[in-house]
C-alpha positions, 0 to 999 in steps of 0.5 A: 439059623433055624437050628440056633433058634431051636436050641435057644427055645429048648434051653429056655424051656428046660431052664424055666421048667427046672426053675418051677420044679425047684420052686415046687420041691423046695416050697419057695413062696412067691414074692409079695409086691403088695399088688393084691392089697393095693387092688383090694384097697382101691375098690368101692364099698362093695368089697374091692376090685373084684366086686366082693360079696360072700364068694370073694376069693373063691377057693384061693382066697378062702371065700365063704 
């Protein structure tokens, strides 16, 4: 039983690592399900879900 669990664990690990390696190598883009836009539009007048302000987005979102 322990041997089977270890084989499944390692196999899944290699598959997941291979998937992310291929995604990085081929510059695959993440799917856009509209979640970030829905969170941003549902927020208050202070700039959305995260509070807004000049630092909104940080280094990822291009905040200033």
